[in-house]
C-alpha positions as CSV (number, residue, x, y, z in Angstrom):
1,M,-16.7,81.6,-102.1
2,K,-14.6,83.9,-100.7
3,Y,-17.9,85.4,-98.7
4,G,-18.7,81.6,-97.4
5,A,-15.2,80.9,-96.4
6,S,-14.9,84.3,-94.5
7,L,-18.8,83.5,-92.9
8,V,-17.6,79.9,-91.8
9,L,-14.4,81.7,-90.1
10,I,-16.1,84.0,-88.5
11,S,-18.9,81.9,-87.3
12,I,-15.7,79.7,-85.7
13,L,-14.1,82.9,-83.8
14,L,-17.4,84.2,-82.4
15,F,-18.3,80.6,-80.9
16,V,-14.9,80.0,-79.5
17,S,-14.6,82.9,-78.0
18,L,-17.9,82.5,-76.6
19,S,-17.1,79.8,-75.2
20,C,-14.3,81.1,-73.5
21,S,-15.9,84.0,-72.0
22,K,-18.2,81.4,-70.1
23,S,-15.1,79.8,-68.4
24,I,-15.7,79.4,-64.7
25,N,-14.0,81.5,-62.0
26,E,-12.1,80.0,-58.8
27,E,-14.8,81.3,-56.7
28,D,-17.4,79.6,-58.7
29,Y,-15.4,76.7,-58.3
30,Y,-15.1,76.6,-54.8
31,N,-18.8,77.6,-53.9
32,K,-20.0,74.7,-56.5
33,A,-17.4,72.4,-54.2
34,N,-19.2,73.2,-51.1
35,E,-22.2,72.7,-52.5
36,A,-21.3,69.4,-53.8
37,M,-20.4,68.4,-49.7
38,S,-23.2,69.8,-48.4
39,N,-25.4,67.6,-51.1
40,E,-22.6,64.7,-50.1
41,N,-21.9,64.3,-53.6
42,W,-18.1,63.8,-52.9
43,K,-16.8,63.2,-56.3
44,E,-18.6,66.2,-57.7
45,A,-16.6,68.1,-54.9
46,E,-13.5,66.7,-55.6
47,S,-13.7,67.5,-59.0
48,N,-14.1,71.1,-58.5
49,F,-11.8,71.3,-56.3
50,S,-9.6,70.1,-58.4
51,N,-10.7,72.0,-60.9
52,I,-9.0,74.9,-58.6
53,I,-5.8,73.7,-58.2
54,Q,-5.7,72.9,-61.9
55,H,-6.7,76.3,-63.0
56,Y,-5.7,78.7,-60.4
57,P,-2.7,77.2,-58.3
58,N,-1.8,80.5,-57.1
59,G,-5.4,82.1,-56.2
60,E,-7.6,82.6,-53.2
61,Y,-8.8,78.9,-52.7
62,A,-5.7,76.9,-53.9
63,A,-4.6,75.7,-50.6
64,K,-7.8,75.3,-48.7
65,A,-8.6,73.5,-52.6
66,L,-5.9,71.2,-52.1
67,F,-6.8,70.7,-48.1
68,M,-10.2,70.1,-48.9
69,V,-9.0,67.2,-51.8
70,A,-7.1,65.1,-49.2
71,F,-9.5,65.3,-47.0
72,I,-12.5,63.9,-49.1
73,N,-10.2,61.3,-50.5
74,A,-9.4,60.4,-46.8
75,N,-12.8,60.5,-45.4
76,Y,-15.2,60.3,-47.8
77,T,-13.9,58.3,-50.5
78,N,-11.1,55.6,-48.6
79,N,-8.3,56.9,-51.2
80,L,-6.0,56.9,-48.6
81,E,-2.5,56.7,-51.1
82,K,-4.2,59.7,-52.7
83,A,-5.0,61.7,-49.1
84,R,-1.3,60.8,-48.0
85,E,-0.1,62.5,-51.5
86,N,-2.4,65.4,-51.0
87,Y,-1.8,66.5,-47.3
88,Q,1.8,66.0,-48.1
89,E,2.1,68.2,-51.1
90,F,-0.3,70.7,-49.1
91,L,2.4,70.9,-45.8
92,E,5.3,71.2,-48.2
93,K,3.7,74.1,-50.4
94,Y,1.7,76.0,-47.4
95,P,3.9,74.8,-44.3
96,D,2.2,78.4,-42.7
97,H,-1.4,77.7,-43.4
98,E,-4.0,77.6,-41.0
99,L,-5.1,74.3,-42.0
100,A,-1.5,73.2,-41.5
101,D,-1.8,71.5,-38.0
102,D,-4.9,70.0,-39.5
103,A,-3.4,68.2,-42.5
104,E,-0.5,67.4,-40.0
105,Y,-3.1,65.2,-37.3
106,E,-5.1,64.0,-40.8
107,L,-1.5,62.6,-42.2
108,K,-0.7,61.4,-38.6
109,H,-4.3,59.2,-37.9
110,L,-4.6,58.4,-41.7
111,G,-6.4,55.4,-42.2
112,K,-7.6,54.8,-38.5
113,S,-11.8,54.6,-37.4
114,I,-13.2,57.7,-35.7
115,D,-13.3,55.5,-32.6
116,E,-9.6,54.9,-32.8
117,L,-9.0,58.7,-32.1
118,P,-7.4,59.9,-29.1
119,F,-10.2,62.4,-27.9
120,L,-13.0,59.9,-28.2
121,K,-11.5,57.1,-26.6
122,G,-11.4,59.7,-23.3
123,E,-7.0,60.0,-23.7
124,P,-5.4,63.1,-23.0
125,A,-4.9,65.0,-26.4
126,D,-1.4,64.4,-27.9
127,T,0.3,68.5,-27.2
128,S,3.6,67.8,-27.7
129,E,3.8,68.6,-31.7
130,H,2.2,71.8,-30.4
131,E,4.0,72.7,-27.4
132,A,6.8,75.2,-29.1
133,S,3.8,77.1,-31.0
134,V,2.3,78.2,-27.3
135,P,3.4,81.2,-26.0
136,S,5.0,80.8,-22.3
137,S,3.5,81.6,-19.3
138,K,6.4,82.6,-17.7
C-alpha cells in the first residue's frame, strides 16, 4: 500500500513540475499579442498583453503592454472607460516613457471618430502641450 501511495504522489509531483515548466515567458506573451494584433484578433491580443501586466509587472514589455491594452480598448473594442483607466494608469506609472505623449493624445481625443481628429481636418496640430519639451533655437 505504501508503494501505491508513493507512486501516486510521485506522479502528481511530476505532473505539477512539468506543468509549471511550460509557463509562457514575457516575450512569448508579447509575440503572441502582436501576432493576434496582426490577425485583428483584438480579444486575444488584449488577453496576452494583460498576461504580461499580470505576470511580469516590472518586465521589459510591461509599459508597452499596458499602453496596448488601453489602445485596443479605445480603438478596436470601443470600451472607452477601460481605455481611459488604462491610459491614466500608464501615465501614472510611466510618465517619462516614450509612449507617454501618445497616451496623453489618446486620452484627449478618446471617443472621437477619426474624422474629428485635428490633423485630418486640415487644422494645425496642437503643439502647445509639447512646447516646453522643444529646445529653444536661441
